N, CA, C and O atoms as CSV, one atom per row, in Angstrom:
chain,resi,resn,atom,element,x,y,z
A,1,MET,N,N,0.923,-1.581,-0.012
A,1,MET,CA,C,0.045,0.150,-0.264
A,1,MET,C,C,1.007,1.450,0.164
A,1,MET,O,O,0.773,2.610,-0.176
A,2,GLU,N,N,1.874,1.114,0.790
A,2,GLU,CA,C,2.558,2.282,0.839
A,2,GLU,C,C,3.647,2.785,-0.693
A,2,GLU,O,O,4.084,3.862,-1.100
A,3,LEU,N,N,3.715,1.710,-1.049
A,3,LEU,CA,C,4.356,1.605,-2.609
A,3,LEU,C,C,3.578,2.511,-3.555
A,3,LEU,O,O,3.919,3.518,-4.176
A,4,ALA,N,N,2.450,1.857,-3.475
A,4,ALA,CA,C,1.125,2.519,-4.198
A,4,ALA,C,C,1.150,3.828,-4.028
A,4,ALA,O,O,1.307,4.493,-5.051
A,5,THR,N,N,1.062,4.273,-3.226
A,5,THR,CA,C,0.736,5.703,-2.532
A,5,THR,C,C,2.121,6.465,-2.920
A,5,THR,O,O,2.044,7.608,-3.370
A,6,ALA,N,N,3.319,5.872,-2.757
A,6,ALA,CA,C,4.515,6.704,-3.081
A,6,ALA,C,C,4.710,6.785,-4.526
A,6,ALA,O,O,5.618,7.545,-4.863
A,7,LEU,N,N,3.976,6.088,-5.619
A,7,LEU,CA,C,4.083,5.965,-6.861
A,7,LEU,C,C,3.118,6.827,-7.474
A,7,LEU,O,O,3.390,7.513,-8.460
A,8,MET,N,N,1.922,6.810,-6.877
A,8,MET,CA,C,0.510,7.910,-7.212
A,8,MET,C,C,0.675,9.131,-6.932
A,8,MET,O,O,0.138,9.932,-7.697
A,9,ILE,N,N,1.450,9.659,-5.775
A,9,ILE,CA,C,1.615,10.944,-5.888
A,9,ILE,C,C,2.384,11.659,-6.801
A,9,ILE,O,O,2.040,12.803,-7.097
A,10,PRO,N,N,3.428,11.124,-7.317
A,10,PRO,CA,C,4.239,11.921,-8.345
A,10,PRO,C,C,3.363,11.683,-9.479
A,10,PRO,O,O,2.984,12.621,-10.181
A,11,THR,N,N,2.997,10.399,-9.713
A,11,THR,CA,C,1.972,10.529,-10.845
A,11,THR,C,C,1.092,11.717,-11.163
A,11,THR,O,O,1.354,12.522,-12.057
A,12,VAL,N,N,-0.025,11.779,-10.335
A,12,VAL,CA,C,-0.729,12.948,-10.286
A,12,VAL,C,C,-0.347,14.112,-10.247
A,12,VAL,O,O,-1.054,14.965,-10.782
A,13,VAL,N,N,0.969,14.515,-9.558
A,13,VAL,CA,C,1.525,15.818,-9.750
A,13,VAL,C,C,2.204,16.079,-11.360
A,13,VAL,O,O,2.271,17.137,-11.987
A,14,PHE,N,N,2.644,14.770,-11.732
A,14,PHE,CA,C,2.997,15.122,-13.350
A,14,PHE,C,C,1.647,15.081,-13.983
A,14,PHE,O,O,1.463,16.128,-14.603
A,15,MET,N,N,0.811,14.406,-14.046
A,15,MET,CA,C,-0.338,14.583,-14.798
A,15,MET,C,C,-1.082,15.781,-14.509
A,15,MET,O,O,-2.015,15.928,-15.299
A,16,VAL,N,N,-0.982,16.694,-13.635
A,16,VAL,CA,C,-1.815,17.565,-13.179
A,16,VAL,C,C,-0.999,19.055,-13.576
A,16,VAL,O,O,-1.465,20.081,-14.070
A,17,LEU,N,N,0.121,18.792,-13.236
A,17,LEU,CA,C,0.705,19.856,-13.411
A,17,LEU,C,C,1.862,19.935,-14.610
A,17,LEU,O,O,1.783,20.893,-15.378
A,18,VAL,N,N,2.730,19.151,-14.763
A,18,VAL,CA,C,3.936,19.110,-15.868
A,18,VAL,C,C,3.180,18.753,-17.293
A,18,VAL,O,O,3.311,19.484,-18.275
A,19,ALA,N,N,2.605,17.898,-17.301
A,19,ALA,CA,C,1.814,17.161,-18.718
A,19,ALA,C,C,1.232,18.217,-19.465
A,19,ALA,O,O,1.684,18.327,-20.605
A,20,PRO,N,N,0.340,19.036,-19.125
A,20,PRO,CA,C,-0.228,20.051,-19.748
A,20,PRO,C,C,0.364,20.968,-20.291
A,20,PRO,O,O,0.317,21.287,-21.479
A,21,ILE,N,N,1.262,21.686,-19.005
A,21,ILE,CA,C,2.190,22.307,-19.698
A,21,ILE,C,C,3.533,22.267,-20.650
A,21,ILE,O,O,4.131,23.196,-21.191
A,22,TRP,N,N,3.765,20.977,-20.656
A,22,TRP,CA,C,4.679,20.626,-21.474
A,22,TRP,C,C,4.290,20.294,-23.016
A,22,TRP,O,O,4.941,20.371,-24.058
A,23,LEU,N,N,2.747,19.830,-22.684
A,23,LEU,CA,C,1.812,19.940,-23.957
A,23,LEU,C,C,1.671,21.359,-24.962
A,23,LEU,O,O,1.893,21.539,-26.160
A,24,ILE,N,N,1.244,22.160,-23.980
A,24,ILE,CA,C,0.901,23.285,-24.317
A,24,ILE,C,C,2.313,23.870,-25.133
A,24,ILE,O,O,2.230,24.258,-26.298
A,25,LEU,N,N,3.345,23.881,-24.531
A,25,LEU,CA,C,4.462,24.601,-24.732
A,25,LEU,C,C,4.852,23.841,-26.044
A,25,LEU,O,O,5.142,24.550,-27.007
A,26,HIS,N,N,4.891,22.523,-26.189
A,26,HIS,CA,C,5.267,21.656,-27.458
A,26,HIS,C,C,4.505,22.131,-28.586
A,26,HIS,O,O,5.055,22.466,-29.636
A,27,TYR,N,N,2.885,22.183,-28.352
A,27,TYR,CA,C,2.345,22.532,-29.859
A,27,TYR,C,C,2.062,24.054,-29.937
A,27,TYR,O,O,1.383,24.545,-30.838
A,28,ARG,N,N,2.590,24.722,-29.001
A,28,ARG,CA,C,2.730,26.183,-29.546
A,28,ARG,C,C,3.987,26.544,-30.412
A,28,ARG,O,O,3.955,27.399,-31.297
A,29,SER,N,N,5.036,25.854,-30.094
A,29,SER,CA,C,6.431,25.745,-30.810
A,29,SER,C,C,6.128,24.861,-32.122
A,29,SER,O,O,6.913,24.993,-33.062
A,30,LYS,N,N,5.389,24.253,-32.212
A,30,LYS,CA,C,5.035,23.497,-33.312
A,30,LYS,C,C,4.300,24.374,-34.507
A,30,LYS,O,O,4.517,24.724,-35.667
A,31,ARG,N,N,3.460,24.482,-33.651
A,31,ARG,CA,C,2.668,26.029,-34.487
A,31,ARG,C,C,3.621,27.125,-35.114
A,31,ARG,O,O,3.602,27.348,-36.325
A,32,GLN,N,N,4.341,27.707,-34.362
A,32,GLN,CA,C,5.132,28.711,-34.718
A,32,GLN,C,C,6.080,28.325,-35.963
A,32,GLN,O,O,6.264,29.051,-36.940
A,33,HIS,N,N,6.618,27.123,-35.768
A,33,HIS,CA,C,7.640,26.517,-36.513
A,33,HIS,C,C,7.034,26.227,-38.127
A,33,HIS,O,O,7.625,26.509,-39.170
A,34,GLY,N,N,5.899,25.685,-38.015
A,34,GLY,CA,C,5.188,25.418,-38.854
A,34,GLY,C,C,4.710,26.528,-39.751
A,34,GLY,O,O,4.425,26.254,-40.917
A,35,SER,N,N,4.603,27.709,-39.318
A,35,SER,CA,C,3.616,28.709,-40.046
A,35,SER,C,C,4.694,29.594,-40.922
A,35,SER,O,O,4.221,30.546,-41.543
A,36,ALA,N,N,5.901,29.384,-41.002
A,36,ALA,CA,C,6.536,30.452,-41.650
A,36,ALA,C,C,7.188,29.480,-42.912
A,36,ALA,O,O,7.658,28.343,-42.860
A,37,LEU,N,N,6.997,30.501,-44.162
A,37,LEU,CA,C,7.257,29.714,-45.446
A,37,LEU,C,C,8.784,29.688,-45.731
A,37,LEU,O,O,9.525,30.553,-45.262
A,38,SER,N,N,9.257,28.624,-46.551
A,38,SER,CA,C,10.882,28.642,-46.710
A,38,SER,C,C,10.903,29.649,-47.688
A,38,SER,O,O,9.940,30.200,-48.219
A,39,ASP,N,N,11.997,29.814,-47.853
A,39,ASP,CA,C,12.485,30.615,-48.903
A,39,ASP,C,C,12.003,30.284,-50.429
A,39,ASP,O,O,11.669,31.300,-51.038
A,40,ARG,N,N,11.921,29.305,-51.022
A,40,ARG,CA,C,11.459,28.539,-52.072
A,40,ARG,C,C,9.918,28.742,-51.945
A,40,ARG,O,O,9.444,28.923,-53.067
A,41,GLU,N,N,9.173,28.768,-51.167
A,41,GLU,CA,C,7.819,28.842,-50.856
A,41,GLU,C,C,7.426,30.369,-50.959
A,41,GLU,O,O,6.323,30.827,-51.256
A,42,GLN,N,N,8.299,30.882,-50.722
A,42,GLN,CA,C,7.966,32.401,-50.738
A,42,GLN,C,C,8.212,33.016,-51.929
A,42,GLN,O,O,7.519,33.936,-52.363
A,43,ALA,N,N,9.362,32.460,-52.599
A,43,ALA,CA,C,9.616,32.842,-54.111
A,43,ALA,C,C,8.483,32.505,-55.160
A,43,ALA,O,O,8.196,33.156,-56.165
A,44,GLU,N,N,7.941,31.412,-54.726
A,44,GLU,CA,C,6.796,31.036,-55.594
A,44,GLU,C,C,5.466,31.559,-55.282
A,44,GLU,O,O,4.599,31.889,-56.091
A,45,LEU,N,N,5.418,31.591,-54.042
A,45,LEU,CA,C,4.181,32.700,-53.536
A,45,LEU,C,C,3.996,34.276,-54.215
A,45,LEU,O,O,2.983,34.913,-54.504
A,46,ASP,N,N,5.688,34.645,-54.349
A,46,ASP,CA,C,5.724,36.102,-55.185
A,46,ASP,C,C,5.300,35.679,-56.834
A,46,ASP,O,O,4.631,36.315,-57.648
A,47,ALA,N,N,5.876,34.547,-56.936
A,47,ALA,CA,C,5.397,34.866,-58.989
A,47,ALA,C,C,4.023,34.486,-58.871
A,47,ALA,O,O,3.267,35.066,-59.650
A,48,LEU,N,N,3.519,33.663,-58.095
A,48,LEU,CA,C,1.786,33.550,-58.447
A,48,LEU,C,C,1.270,34.739,-58.238
A,48,LEU,O,O,0.331,35.110,-58.943
A,49,ALA,N,N,1.775,35.534,-57.259
A,49,ALA,CA,C,0.846,36.996,-57.334
A,49,ALA,C,C,1.194,37.921,-58.162
A,49,ALA,O,O,0.415,38.848,-58.385
A,50,ASP,N,N,2.496,37.846,-58.810
A,50,ASP,CA,C,2.768,38.693,-59.762
A,50,ASP,C,C,1.813,38.154,-61.196
A,50,ASP,O,O,1.339,39.058,-61.885
A,51,ILE,N,N,1.577,36.868,-61.569
A,51,ILE,CA,C,0.935,35.946,-62.845
A,51,ILE,C,C,-0.599,36.347,-62.215
A,51,ILE,O,O,-1.449,36.428,-63.102
A,52,ALA,N,N,-1.032,36.576,-61.021
A,52,ALA,CA,C,-2.376,36.970,-60.786
A,52,ALA,C,C,-2.695,38.418,-60.714
A,52,ALA,O,O,-3.859,38.820,-60.704
A,53,ASP,N,N,-1.612,39.238,-60.662
A,53,ASP,CA,C,-1.579,40.698,-61.019
A,53,ASP,C,C,-1.809,40.846,-62.661
A,53,ASP,O,O,-2.607,41.648,-63.145
A,54,GLN,N,N,-0.962,39.922,-63.451
A,54,GLN,CA,C,-0.879,40.146,-64.669
A,54,GLN,C,C,-2.369,40.030,-65.342
A,54,GLN,O,O,-2.866,40.797,-66.166
A,55,LEU,N,N,-2.981,38.768,-64.715
A,55,LEU,CA,C,-4.247,38.173,-65.200
A,55,LEU,C,C,-5.306,39.252,-64.966
A,55,LEU,O,O,-6.262,39.451,-65.716
A,56,SER,N,N,-5.083,39.801,-64.053
A,56,SER,CA,C,-6.390,40.576,-63.514
A,56,SER,C,C,-6.143,42.023,-64.585
A,56,SER,O,O,-7.130,42.649,-64.971
A,57,GLU,N,N,-4.863,42.401,-64.950
A,57,GLU,CA,C,-4.736,43.601,-66.070
A,57,GLU,C,C,-5.063,43.099,-67.216
A,57,GLU,O,O,-5.379,43.907,-68.089
A,58,ARG,N,N,-5.081,41.770,-67.514
A,58,ARG,CA,C,-5.386,41.348,-68.728
A,58,ARG,C,C,-6.991,41.150,-68.703
A,58,ARG,O,O,-7.405,41.482,-69.814
A,59,VAL,N,N,-8.151,40.702,-67.796
A,59,VAL,CA,C,-9.221,40.986,-67.471
A,59,VAL,C,C,-9.683,42.702,-67.628
A,59,VAL,O,O,-10.574,43.140,-68.357
A,60,ARG,N,N,-8.868,43.412,-66.796
A,60,ARG,CA,C,-9.393,44.768,-67.122
A,60,ARG,C,C,-9.384,45.380,-68.633
A,60,ARG,O,O,-10.129,46.243,-69.096
A,61,THR,N,N,-8.379,44.717,-69.225
A,61,THR,CA,C,-8.268,45.145,-70.534
A,61,THR,C,C,-9.453,44.582,-71.351
A,61,THR,O,O,-10.370,45.273,-71.793
A,62,LEU,N,N,-9.349,43.505,-71.471
A,62,LEU,CA,C,-10.910,42.892,-71.893
A,62,LEU,C,C,-12.116,43.347,-71.924
A,62,LEU,O,O,-12.891,43.488,-72.870
A,63,GLU,N,N,-12.274,43.671,-70.293
A,63,GLU,CA,C,-13.524,44.383,-69.985
A,63,GLU,C,C,-13.606,46.042,-70.764
A,63,GLU,O,O,-14.665,46.638,-70.957
A,64,ALA,N,N,-12.514,46.460,-71.054
A,64,ALA,CA,C,-12.527,47.790,-71.550
A,64,ALA,C,C,-12.970,47.743,-73.109
A,64,ALA,O,O,-13.876,48.444,-73.561
A,65,ILE,N,N,-12.320,46.956,-73.756
A,65,ILE,CA,C,-12.654,46.366,-75.119
A,65,ILE,C,C,-14.023,46.056,-75.359
A,65,ILE,O,O,-14.575,46.645,-76.289
A,66,LEU,N,N,-14.630,45.280,-74.720
A,66,LEU,CA,C,-16.059,44.840,-74.898
A,66,LEU,C,C,-16.925,46.327,-74.250
A,66,LEU,O,O,-17.814,46.858,-74.916
A,67,ASP,N,N,-16.545,46.806,-73.022
A,67,ASP,CA,C,-17.248,47.955,-72.695
A,67,ASP,C,C,-17.395,49.049,-74.347
A,67,ASP,O,O,-18.466,49.603,-74.598
A,68,SER,N,N,-16.330,49.173,-75.170
A,68,SER,CA,C,-16.600,50.046,-76.094
A,68,SER,C,C,-17.238,49.656,-77.272
A,68,SER,O,O,-17.968,50.319,-78.008
A,69,GLU,N,N,-16.730,48.048,-77.392
A,69,GLU,CA,C,-17.397,47.589,-78.759
A,69,GLU,C,C,-18.993,47.229,-78.375
A,69,GLU,O,O,-19.830,47.983,-78.871
A,70,VAL,N,N,-19.445,46.197,-77.578
A,70,VAL,CA,C,-20.401,45.932,-77.057
A,70,VAL,C,C,-20.877,46.460,-75.585
A,70,VAL,O,O,-20.536,45.810,-74.597
A,71,PRO,N,N,-21.579,47.511,-75.459
A,71,PRO,CA,C,-21.814,48.236,-74.619
A,71,PRO,C,C,-22.875,47.383,-73.638
A,71,PRO,O,O,-22.935,47.792,-72.478
A,72,SER,N,N,-23.571,46.434,-73.930
A,72,SER,CA,C,-24.809,45.825,-73.464
A,72,SER,C,C,-24.118,44.418,-73.002
A,72,SER,O,O,-24.960,43.524,-72.914
A,73,TRP,N,N,-23.127,44.111,-72.766
A,73,TRP,CA,C,-22.672,42.905,-72.687
A,73,TRP,C,C,-22.600,42.475,-71.464
A,73,TRP,O,O,-22.606,41.257,-71.288
A,74,ARG,N,N,-22.500,43.545,-70.113
A,74,ARG,CA,C,-22.669,43.146,-69.061
A,74,ARG,C,C,-24.177,42.979,-68.505
A,74,ARG,O,O,-24.370,42.483,-67.394
A,75,THR,N,N,-25.043,43.337,-69.177
A,75,THR,CA,C,-26.258,42.888,-68.890
A,75,THR,C,C,-26.803,41.790,-69.358
A,75,THR,O,O,-26.878,41.588,-70.570
A,76,PRO,N,N,-27.342,40.774,-68.275
A,76,PRO,CA,C,-27.834,39.470,-68.511
A,76,PRO,C,C,-29.143,39.660,-69.788
A,76,PRO,O,O,-29.824,40.683,-69.735
A,77,GLU,N,N,-29.383,38.752,-70.753
A,77,GLU,CA,C,-29.955,38.684,-71.500
A,77,GLU,C,C,-31.180,37.620,-70.632
A,77,GLU,O,O,-30.965,36.557,-70.049
A,78,ARG,N,N,-32.373,38.298,-70.796
A,78,ARG,CA,C,-33.663,37.586,-70.286
A,78,ARG,C,C,-34.391,36.893,-71.472
A,78,ARG,O,O,-34.586,37.388,-72.582
A,79,GLU,N,N,-34.749,35.684,-71.047
A,79,GLU,CA,C,-35.411,34.977,-71.947
A,79,GLU,C,C,-36.807,34.639,-71.621
A,79,GLU,O,O,-37.272,34.106,-70.613
A,80,SER,N,N,-37.392,35.081,-72.734
A,80,SER,CA,C,-39.008,35.028,-72.383
A,80,SER,C,C,-40.000,33.993,-72.728
A,80,SER,O,O,-41.174,34.123,-72.379
């Protein structure tokens, strides 16, 4: 009985105090480490942002052409 009690008290203290703090610190450090982008990923993201800007400019140009040539292209046709 004394051995069980002697082992139970440190186990309970570990489970109540040490384990939760350990888990919180462990997953906080994992989240901070995992959220940063590598240099390669950052370069790819910048390249994709540049492509998106180019495509956006193309869409604006096409809309301007359509606005000048077909002014009613934005209004949906209603079927009767």
